C-alpha positions in Angstrom: -11.2 -8.4 -1.0 -12.5 -12.2 -1.6 -9.8 -13.0 -4.0 -7.0 -11.9 -1.4 -5.4 -14.9 -0.4 -4.4 -13.3 2.5 -7.7 -12.1 3.3 -9.0 -15.8 2.9 -6.7 -17.9 4.1 -9.1 -18.3 7.7 -11.7 -18.5 6.4 -13.6 -22.0 5.2 -10.6 -23.9 3.3 -8.5 -20.6 2.9 -9.2 -20.3 -1.0 -9.7 -16.8 -2.9 -13.5 -16.6 -4.2 -14.3 -16.8 -7.8 -16.5 -13.5 -8.8 -19.4 -15.9 -8.8 -19.3 -16.9 -5.6 -18.2 -13.4 -4.2 -21.9 -12.7 -5.5 -23.8 -15.3 -3.8 -22.0 -15.0 -0.8 -22.9 -10.8 -1.0 -26.8 -11.8 -2.1 -26.9 -14.4 0.6 -25.7 -11.5 2.7 -28.6 -9.7 2.1 -31.4 -12.2 2.2 -30.5 -12.9 6.0 -30.9 -8.7 6.6 -34.5 -9.4 5.0 -35.3 -12.9 6.7 -34.3 -12.1 10.2 -33.7 -8.1 10.9 -29.9 -8.6 11.7 -26.5 -9.5 9.3 -23.7 -8.4 8.2 -22.6 -4.5 7.3 -20.0 -2.5 5.7 -16.9 -1.3 7.4 -16.1 2.3 6.7 -13.5 5.0 7.6 -14.8 7.3 9.2 -12.9 10.0 7.5 -12.6 8.6 4.1 -15.9 7.1 4.0 -13.7 4.0 2.2 -15.5 0.6 2.7 -13.1 -1.6 4.8 -14.7 -4.6 4.8 -17.8 -6.5 6.9 -18.6 -7.5 10.6 -22.1 -8.6 11.4 -24.2 -11.1 13.0 -25.7 -14.7 11.4 -27.0 -17.8 12.0 -24.8 -20.4 12.5 -24.6 -22.8 8.9 -26.9 -25.8 9.7 -23.9 -28.2 7.8 -22.1 -27.3 10.9 -21.8 -30.1 13.7 -22.1 -29.5 17.2 -24.3 -26.4 16.7 -28.5 -26.0 16.7 -30.2 -23.3 14.0 -31.1 -20.8 16.1 -27.6 -20.6 17.1 -26.0 -17.0 16.5 -22.0 -16.1 15.4 -20.5 -13.0 15.1 -17.7 -12.0 12.4 -15.5 -10.0 10.6 -13.1 -9.6 7.5 -11.4 -6.5 6.5 -9.3 -5.7 3.7 -5.6 -5.6 3.9 -4.7 -2.2 4.5 -7.4 -1.4 7.7 -5.6 -4.6 9.6 -4.0 -3.8 13.1 -5.8 -0.7 12.9 -8.4 -1.2 15.6 -11.7 -1.3 13.1 -12.3 -4.5 13.7 -12.7 -4.3 17.7 -14.6 -1.3 17.1 -16.8 -3.3 14.7 -17.5 -6.0 16.7 -17.9 -4.3 19.8 -21.1 -2.4 18.1 -22.4 -5.2 16.6 -21.2 -7.9 19.7 -23.6 -4.9 21.7 -26.1 -4.7 18.8 -26.4 -8.5 19.8 -27.6 -8.3 23.1 -29.2 -5.1 23.4 -31.3 -5.4 20.3 -31.6 -8.7 18.8 -32.0 -9.9 22.2 -29.7 -13.3 22.0 -28.8 -14.6 25.7 -25.4 -16.2 23.9 -23.0 -15.2 20.7 -20.7 -17.0 19.6 -17.5 -17.2 16.6 -15.8 -19.4 14.7 -12.2 -19.1 14.2 -8.9 -21.2 12.6 -6.8 -21.6 15.4 -4.5 -20.1 13.7 -6.0 -16.7 13.0 -4.3 -15.2 16.4 -5.6 -11.5 15.9 -9.3 -12.4 15.5 -8.5 -14.6 18.9 -7.6 -11.2 20.2 -10.3 -8.9 18.4 -13.3 -11.9 19.9 -11.3 -11.5 23.7 -11.0 -8.2 23.3 -15.2 -8.1 22.6 -15.2 -10.2 26.1 -15.6 -13.4 24.2 -13.9 -16.8 26.0 -12.7 -19.6 24.7 -15.4 -22.7 24.2 -13.8 -25.9 22.4 -13.0 -27.2 18.9 -15.1 -27.5 16.7 -14.7 -29.1 12.7 -16.2 -26.9 9.4 -17.7 -28.8 6.8 -14.7 -28.6 4.9 -12.6 -30.9 8.0 -10.9 -27.3 9.0 -10.5 -27.2 12.6 -12.2 -24.1 14.2 -12.1 -22.7 17.7 -15.2 -21.7 18.8 -15.7 -18.3 21.0 -18.4 -17.6 23.3 -20.0 -14.1 25.2 -23.4 -15.1 27.2 -25.5 -12.1 28.4 -23.9 -12.2 31.9 -19.9 -12.1 30.8 -22.0 -8.8 28.2 -23.2 -7.1 31.2 -19.8 -7.5 32.8 -17.9 -6.6 30.1 -19.9 -3.4 29.5 -19.1 -2.8 33.4 -15.2 -3.4 32.7 -15.6 -0.7 29.3 -17.6 1.9 31.6 -14.7 1.8 35.0 -11.7 2.1 32.0 -13.6 4.8 30.4 -11.5 8.2 30.9 -13.3 10.2 33.1 -14.1 14.1 32.2 
């Protein structure tokens, strides 16, 4: 997945990763879990148990301007054949709930490149709103989305009212 240029297109500078960098990123994910008790999770197909990618929470890296060290972001990345099937939205919804219920966050953010329309839709589907523009460490333009605890509670109520009744 990390070597697929289409998957990597909207991540950082948009370049595929060499194996060593992908391994280092995975090691960072594990270390984040160990240090903070939350992080990135694998996304699996419920029927086949096939690995489809990641969805998770992490502290926003300190090299990004305009963010403080205590801010947490949500993100997702899937293999190409899993795109457009609802996996990102389902996983992001579960991780969003974990952020507020278990981690105890008051605010959650997502960093998306402006051209990444599919990820912007996922952010909106889980109740996030556009907050502002920012720039990543490589000068890449970003759109910042956010969801606070009150918005999350409203989203839960909205979802419950739309659920089919037996």
